Backbone as numpy.savetxt, mean C-alpha at the origin, in Angstrom:
# Nx Ny Nz CAx CAy CAz Cx Cy Cz
-13.17 5.00 12.66 -13.34 4.65 11.19 -14.72 4.27 11.01
-15.32 4.83 9.92 -16.71 4.36 9.53 -16.76 4.05 8.05
-17.61 3.10 7.79 -17.90 2.76 6.34 -19.02 3.78 5.89
-18.63 4.42 4.83 -19.51 5.41 4.17 -20.40 4.85 3.10
-19.80 4.03 2.19 -20.65 3.54 1.06 -19.87 2.47 0.45
-20.63 1.43 -0.36 -19.86 0.50 -1.07 -20.65 0.47 -2.55
-19.84 0.03 -3.48 -20.48 -0.19 -4.77 -19.62 -1.23 -5.49
-20.04 -1.53 -6.78 -19.30 -2.42 -7.64 -18.25 -1.54 -8.52
-16.92 -2.11 -8.62 -16.09 -1.50 -9.36 -15.54 -2.53 -10.44
-16.07 -2.37 -11.66 -15.52 -3.34 -12.73 -14.10 -3.02 -13.11
-13.22 -4.06 -13.21 -11.85 -3.79 -13.55 -11.48 -4.77 -14.64
-10.29 -4.63 -15.25 -9.94 -5.63 -16.19 -9.75 -7.16 -15.67
-9.72 -7.23 -14.42 -9.61 -8.55 -13.74 -10.85 -9.08 -13.13
-11.93 -8.33 -13.30 -13.26 -8.70 -12.73 -13.81 -7.60 -11.88
-14.94 -7.93 -11.33 -15.67 -6.93 -10.46 -15.25 -7.00 -9.14
-14.84 -5.96 -8.51 -14.48 -5.80 -7.17 -15.57 -5.02 -6.50
-15.82 -5.20 -5.23 -16.66 -4.24 -4.45 -15.78 -3.16 -3.88
-16.10 -1.92 -4.13 -15.31 -0.84 -3.50 -16.03 -0.22 -2.34
-15.27 -0.24 -1.20 -15.88 0.30 0.05 -15.06 1.60 0.34
-15.80 2.63 0.74 -15.19 3.89 1.09 -15.47 4.11 2.55
-14.20 4.41 3.16 -14.08 4.58 4.55 -13.62 6.00 4.90
-14.12 6.50 6.13 -13.64 7.80 6.63 -13.16 7.69 8.01
-12.04 8.25 8.30 -11.46 8.18 9.74 -12.22 9.39 10.49
-12.63 8.90 11.63 -13.38 9.66 12.55 -12.61 10.97 13.11
-11.34 10.71 13.35 -10.42 11.72 13.94 -10.00 12.81 13.04
-9.90 12.45 11.76 -9.27 13.52 10.91 -10.08 13.59 9.52
-11.08 12.80 9.21 -11.79 12.84 8.01 -11.07 12.29 6.71
-9.94 11.76 6.99 -9.21 11.11 5.86 -9.99 9.98 5.24
-9.98 9.86 3.91 -10.73 8.78 3.32 -9.70 7.64 2.80
-10.21 6.50 2.92 -9.48 5.26 2.41 -10.47 4.39 1.68
-10.01 3.58 0.89 -10.90 2.50 0.18 -10.29 1.13 0.34
-11.25 0.15 0.24 -11.02 -1.23 0.14 -11.60 -1.74 -1.00
-10.90 -2.65 -1.74 -11.40 -3.31 -2.86 -11.41 -4.75 -2.47
-12.66 -5.20 -2.53 -12.86 -6.67 -2.09 -13.35 -7.53 -3.31
-12.64 -8.58 -3.39 -12.97 -9.55 -4.50 -13.47 -10.80 -4.00
-14.61 -11.25 -4.44 -14.96 -12.61 -4.06 -15.62 -12.64 -2.66
-15.86 -13.88 -2.19 -16.44 -14.25 -0.92 -15.27 -14.01 0.20
-15.57 -13.19 1.18 -14.64 -13.10 2.32 -15.28 -13.88 3.39
-14.50 -14.86 3.98 -15.05 -15.60 4.98 -14.26 -15.37 6.34
-15.00 -15.15 7.41 -14.24 -14.98 8.68 -13.37 -16.19 9.10
-12.26 -16.10 9.77 -11.39 -17.14 10.24 -10.65 -17.78 9.10
-10.78 -17.52 7.90 -9.89 -18.00 6.75 -8.98 -16.86 6.41
-7.58 -17.22 6.37 -6.68 -16.19 5.99 -6.98 -15.60 4.54
-7.14 -14.28 4.52 -7.50 -13.67 3.25 -6.25 -13.04 2.63
-6.06 -13.37 1.30 -4.95 -12.72 0.62 -5.26 -11.17 0.57
-4.28 -10.41 1.08 -4.48 -8.98 1.14 -3.26 -8.14 0.83
-3.64 -6.87 0.36 -2.53 -5.95 0.13 -2.89 -4.60 0.81
-1.96 -4.07 1.50 -2.25 -2.66 2.11 -1.31 -1.80 1.20
-1.98 -1.06 0.28 -1.25 -0.34 -0.68 -1.31 1.25 -0.36
-0.12 1.81 -0.13 -0.16 3.30 0.15 -0.25 3.98 -1.13
-1.05 5.08 -1.05 -1.36 5.95 -2.25 -0.07 6.49 -2.78
0.02 6.35 -4.11 1.10 6.86 -4.90 0.51 7.47 -6.23
0.12 8.61 -6.29 -0.54 9.24 -7.46 0.36 9.14 -8.60
1.72 9.38 -8.41 2.55 9.41 -9.53 2.76 8.04 -10.17
2.87 7.05 -9.28 3.01 5.60 -9.77 1.79 4.94 -10.21
0.69 5.10 -9.39 -0.46 4.45 -9.54 -1.23 4.99 -10.73
-1.41 6.35 -10.85 -2.25 6.87 -11.85 -1.45 7.59 -12.97
-0.29 7.98 -12.84 0.49 8.73 -13.84 1.62 7.77 -14.38
1.66 6.60 -14.14 2.64 5.65 -14.68 4.02 5.91 -14.55
4.44 6.62 -13.44 5.86 6.89 -13.15 6.62 5.62 -13.13
7.84 5.74 -13.68 8.77 4.62 -13.57 9.80 4.80 -12.51
9.72 5.91 -11.76 10.55 6.21 -10.57 10.51 5.19 -9.48
9.30 4.51 -9.41 9.04 3.51 -8.27 8.46 2.31 -8.86
8.04 1.40 -7.99 7.45 0.26 -8.40 5.91 0.15 -7.87
5.35 1.28 -7.49 3.98 1.32 -6.98 2.94 0.87 -7.76
2.84 1.46 -9.00 1.86 1.15 -9.96 1.93 -0.29 -10.36
3.08 -0.86 -10.55 3.22 -2.28 -10.86 2.82 -3.11 -9.69
3.15 -2.77 -8.51 2.65 -3.54 -7.31 1.07 -3.57 -7.22
0.46 -2.36 -7.42 -1.03 -2.21 -7.40 -1.62 -3.15 -8.46
-1.13 -3.05 -9.64 -1.68 -3.93 -10.75 -1.40 -5.45 -10.42
-0.33 -5.69 -9.97 0.05 -7.13 -9.67 -0.77 -7.64 -8.60
-1.08 -6.84 -7.55 -1.85 -7.26 -6.37 -3.33 -7.51 -6.87
-3.94 -6.61 -7.69 -5.22 -6.83 -8.14 -5.39 -8.14 -8.94
-4.38 -8.28 -9.80 -4.47 -9.49 -10.55 -4.41 -10.83 -9.71
-3.41 -10.77 -8.69 -3.29 -11.94 -7.87 -4.52 -12.27 -7.06
-5.14 -11.16 -6.46 -6.37 -11.30 -5.79 -7.50 -11.89 -6.62
-7.66 -11.45 -7.74 -8.66 -11.91 -8.65 -8.39 -13.42 -9.04
-7.02 -13.78 -9.34 -6.74 -15.05 -9.55 -7.04 -16.03 -8.43
-6.77 -15.54 -7.27 -7.05 -16.26 -6.03 -8.49 -16.64 -5.83
-9.31 -15.77 -6.30 -10.83 -15.81 -6.26 -11.41 -15.04 -5.14
-10.58 -14.54 -4.18 -11.15 -13.69 -3.23 -9.92 -12.96 -2.52
-10.15 -11.83 -1.94 -9.10 -11.02 -1.34 -9.49 -9.57 -1.17
-8.70 -8.74 -0.56 -8.83 -7.44 -0.26 -7.58 -6.60 -0.47
-7.80 -5.42 -1.07 -6.77 -4.54 -1.29 -7.18 -3.18 -0.48
-6.44 -2.75 0.48 -6.69 -1.51 1.06 -5.81 -0.51 0.46
-6.59 0.59 -0.17 -5.81 1.65 -0.75 -5.74 2.79 0.40
-4.54 2.91 0.96 -4.34 3.68 2.19 -3.82 5.06 1.81
-4.62 6.14 2.03 -4.21 7.43 1.51 -3.11 8.02 2.28
-1.91 7.73 2.00 -0.66 8.17 2.69 0.43 8.52 1.57
0.03 9.47 0.74 0.93 9.84 -0.46 2.37 10.10 0.00
3.26 9.47 -0.78 4.72 9.67 -0.47 5.21 9.32 0.87
4.87 8.16 1.38 5.16 7.62 2.64 4.69 8.58 3.64
3.54 9.22 3.36 2.79 10.17 4.32 3.32 11.56 4.40
4.10 11.97 3.40 4.62 13.33 3.43 3.81 14.23 2.56
2.85 13.79 1.80 2.05 14.49 0.96 2.57 14.66 -0.40
1.70 15.01 -1.34 2.05 15.14 -2.80 3.12 16.17 -3.06
2.88 17.38 -2.56 3.80 18.43 -2.81 5.13 18.20 -2.23
5.24 17.67 -0.92 6.53 17.33 -0.40 7.20 16.18 -1.20
6.39 15.32 -1.76 6.94 14.19 -2.56 7.51 14.68 -3.88
7.01 15.78 -4.40 7.58 16.43 -5.62 8.80 17.09 -5.23
8.91 17.72 -4.06 10.18 18.39 -3.55 11.24 17.21 -3.34
10.78 16.09 -2.82 11.76 14.90 -2.63 12.29 14.48 -3.99
11.42 14.45 -4.98 11.76 14.05 -6.39 12.97 14.94 -6.80
12.79 16.33 -6.61 13.70 17.39 -7.02 14.97 17.13 -6.39
15.03 16.74 -5.13 16.22 16.39 -4.42 16.95 15.06 -4.89
15.96 14.19 -5.34 16.51 12.93 -5.95 17.09 13.19 -7.31
16.60 14.21 -7.99 17.20 14.58 -9.25 18.62 15.16 -9.16
18.95 15.56 -7.97 20.26 16.09 -7.61 21.13 15.11 -6.92
20.77 13.89 -6.85 21.62 12.76 -6.40 21.19 12.07 -5.04
20.28 12.70 -4.28 19.89 12.00 -3.02 19.04 10.89 -3.26
19.09 9.92 -2.33 18.14 8.83 -2.45 16.87 9.13 -1.80
15.91 8.40 -1.87 14.57 8.64 -1.24 14.55 8.93 0.21
15.43 8.13 0.90 15.54 8.32 2.28 16.17 9.70 2.64
17.39 10.01 2.03 18.00 11.21 2.21 17.09 12.41 1.87
16.37 12.34 0.83 15.50 13.38 0.33 14.43 13.71 1.43
13.82 12.64 1.98 12.76 12.77 2.96 13.39 13.45 4.23
14.59 13.03 4.62 15.15 13.52 5.76 15.70 14.97 5.62
16.06 15.34 4.37 16.47 16.64 3.96 15.20 17.63 4.23
14.07 17.14 3.99 12.85 17.90 4.08 12.32 17.90 5.47
12.93 17.25 6.31 12.47 17.28 7.77 11.67 16.12 8.22
11.64 15.14 7.26 10.71 13.92 7.65 11.64 12.69 7.96
11.13 11.75 8.60 11.80 10.43 8.77 11.74 9.65 7.37
12.42 8.61 7.32 12.48 7.85 6.06 11.06 7.42 5.61
10.23 7.02 6.58 8.90 6.51 6.39 7.96 7.05 7.55
7.08 8.05 7.05 6.15 8.61 8.00 4.72 7.91 8.16
4.62 6.72 7.56 3.25 6.05 7.47 2.88 5.58 8.78
1.58 5.43 8.96 1.01 4.86 10.19 -0.17 4.00 9.62
-0.22 2.74 10.03 -1.02 1.79 9.46 -2.11 1.36 10.39
-2.26 2.17 11.54 -3.26 1.73 12.57 -4.67 1.75 12.11
-4.98 2.69 11.10 -6.37 2.69 10.59 -6.75 1.49 9.71
-5.67 0.84 9.21 -5.97 -0.40 8.43 -6.57 -1.47 9.27
-6.17 -1.62 10.57 -6.80 -2.63 11.47 -8.29 -2.36 11.47
-8.71 -1.03 11.63 -10.16 -0.78 11.69 -10.85 -1.15 10.48
-10.18 -1.00 9.33 -10.86 -1.37 8.04 -10.98 -2.87 7.90
-10.00 -3.62 8.34 -10.11 -5.10 8.31 -11.22 -5.55 9.32
-11.22 -4.92 10.45 -12.24 -5.24 11.34 -13.74 -5.10 10.79
-13.88 -3.86 10.18 -15.15 -3.50 9.58 -15.50 -4.44 8.46
-14.55 -5.02 7.75 -14.77 -6.01 6.74 -14.95 -7.45 7.23
-14.86 -7.48 8.59 -14.95 -8.80 9.27 -13.87 -9.87 8.85
-12.60 -9.26 8.62 -11.53 -10.03 8.36 -10.53 -10.05 9.57
-10.17 -11.18 9.99 -9.25 -11.21 11.19 -8.00 -11.94 11.00
-7.80 -12.63 9.79 -6.51 -13.31 9.47 -6.18 -12.93 8.01
-4.92 -12.51 7.75 -4.59 -12.19 6.35 -3.26 -12.87 6.01
-3.08 -12.96 4.61 -1.88 -13.36 3.95 -1.58 -12.13 3.24
-0.39 -11.36 3.67 -0.10 -10.02 3.16 0.78 -10.04 1.97
0.35 -9.43 0.83 1.32 -9.13 -0.29 2.22 -7.94 0.10
3.47 -8.23 0.38 4.37 -7.07 0.69 5.76 -7.66 0.70
6.75 -6.62 0.43 8.14 -6.90 0.57 8.68 -6.12 1.78
7.90 -5.53 2.50 8.29 -4.59 3.52 8.15 -5.12 4.88
9.21 -5.65 5.61 8.99 -6.05 6.92 8.56 -5.08 7.94
8.84 -3.83 7.72 8.39 -2.71 8.55 6.78 -2.72 8.55
6.26 -2.75 7.38 4.83 -2.77 7.18 4.13 -4.00 7.98
4.84 -5.19 7.80 4.31 -6.38 8.51 4.32 -6.10 9.97
5.42 -5.52 10.55 5.47 -5.35 12.11 4.44 -4.12 12.37
4.30 -3.12 11.65 3.38 -2.05 12.02 1.91 -2.65 11.91
1.58 -3.41 11.05 0.26 -3.98 10.99 -0.01 -4.85 12.04
0.97 -5.80 12.43 0.88 -6.52 13.61 0.65 -5.82 14.90
1.44 -4.76 14.98 1.32 -3.79 16.13 -0.05 -3.17 16.24
-0.68 -3.01 15.06 -2.02 -2.37 14.90 -3.14 -3.50 15.35
-2.69 -4.72 15.52 -3.69 -5.77 15.84 -4.05 -6.62 14.68
-3.41 -6.57 13.55 -3.87 -7.49 12.42 -3.00 -8.78 12.42
-3.79 -9.90 12.42 -3.18 -11.24 12.52 -2.60 -11.61 11.02
-1.34 -11.45 10.89 -0.74 -11.78 9.47 -0.17 -13.22 9.73
-0.76 -14.26 8.94 -0.38 -15.55 9.02 0.81 -15.91 8.08
0.91 -14.99 7.06 1.94 -15.26 6.04 2.23 -13.93 5.21
3.50 -13.77 4.95 4.00 -12.62 4.03 4.26 -13.26 2.77
3.71 -12.69 1.70 3.84 -13.09 0.35 4.53 -12.08 -0.46
5.86 -12.45 -1.03 6.49 -11.46 -1.78 5.73 -10.96 -3.01
6.09 -9.64 -3.32 5.44 -9.03 -4.41 6.61 -8.24 -5.29
7.29 -9.09 -5.99 8.36 -8.65 -6.66 8.07 -8.15 -8.17
8.43 -6.96 -8.47 8.19 -6.32 -9.75 9.53 -6.26 -10.53
9.40 -5.98 -11.84 10.54 -5.85 -12.55 11.27 -4.47 -12.42
12.59 -4.56 -12.42 13.39 -3.31 -12.18 13.54 -2.72 -13.54
13.68 -1.36 -13.60 14.02 -0.62 -14.87 15.12 0.30 -14.57
15.66 1.02 -15.54 16.68 1.92 -15.28 16.27 3.21 -14.57
15.00 3.39 -14.43 14.52 4.71 -13.74 14.29 4.32 -12.28
14.07 3.23 -11.85 13.73 2.87 -10.44 14.78 1.92 -9.74
15.85 1.53 -10.55 16.85 0.68 -9.93 17.48 1.20 -8.73
17.82 2.63 -8.63 18.48 3.21 -7.43 17.31 3.27 -6.30
16.18 3.52 -6.61 15.05 3.50 -5.64 14.90 2.14 -4.98
14.91 1.23 -5.83 14.67 -0.22 -5.28 15.95 -0.65 -4.36
17.17 -0.12 -4.87 18.33 -0.49 -4.12 18.22 0.15 -2.77
17.77 1.45 -2.69 17.59 2.15 -1.51 16.59 1.44 -0.54
15.46 0.94 -1.13 14.42 0.33 -0.38 15.02 -0.97 0.27
15.93 -1.76 -0.55 16.43 -2.82 0.07 17.46 -2.67 1.08
18.49 -1.77 0.75 19.64 -1.54 1.62 19.24 -0.68 2.85
18.46 0.37 2.67 18.28 1.32 3.77 16.94 1.12 4.58
15.94 0.48 3.87 14.69 0.33 4.47 14.33 -1.13 4.70
15.25 -2.04 4.37 15.06 -3.43 4.62 14.10 -4.26 3.84
13.65 -3.67 2.67 12.65 -4.42 1.90 13.28 -5.77 1.34
12.51 -6.66 1.30 13.00 -8.09 0.87 12.80 -8.25 -0.61
13.71 -7.70 -1.37 13.47 -7.76 -2.82 14.48 -8.82 -3.43
C-alpha cells in the first residue's frame, strides 16, 4: 500500500483531508478522509466504509450505506477528529455488475445472502487487510470503530488493527430496505 497524494476536501460538515492510496499488489485505489488532528496512541473515531455506488452516490433506498456514510462523516466532524476509510469493495466485493445481478435476484424474492450465493459468491467476499496498511500509513494505532458488523470488527482485528471500542451506527429503516436490514441482522449477525 502506498500513499499517492492528499488534498483538502470541503464538505457540508467541514474540511476533511482526502488521502489517495494504491495497493501495490493489484493497483486498487482507496481513500481516507481525515478530519482534525490525529494523534498517535489516542483512540481515533473511525469508519471503514465499503464502496456502494448505488447507496452512496445514487441515493438507493435498498440499503443503508449512503445513510451510514453521511452519518459517519457528521459524527467524525462533530467529534472534532477522526478518519473514514472508503474501501473500494463494491457489493461486498463482488463488483458493480454482479451487484446489479444480485439486485435482479432480490427482485424475484431472494435475500442479499441468497442472491450472492446463487451467483457463486459467499455472503460476504470482503477483505479488510489493506485497511490495516492505511491506518499504519496515517500513523493511527488505536481506533473506536463506527460499525454494526461484528464480522468487520473481527476481520479488522485479524488484520492487526487495535479496536478499543465498537460504536453502533444505526440508521432509519424504510419500506425498501427493511428486508435487507432483517437479513443483515438474522443471517449476517449485524447488531441492529
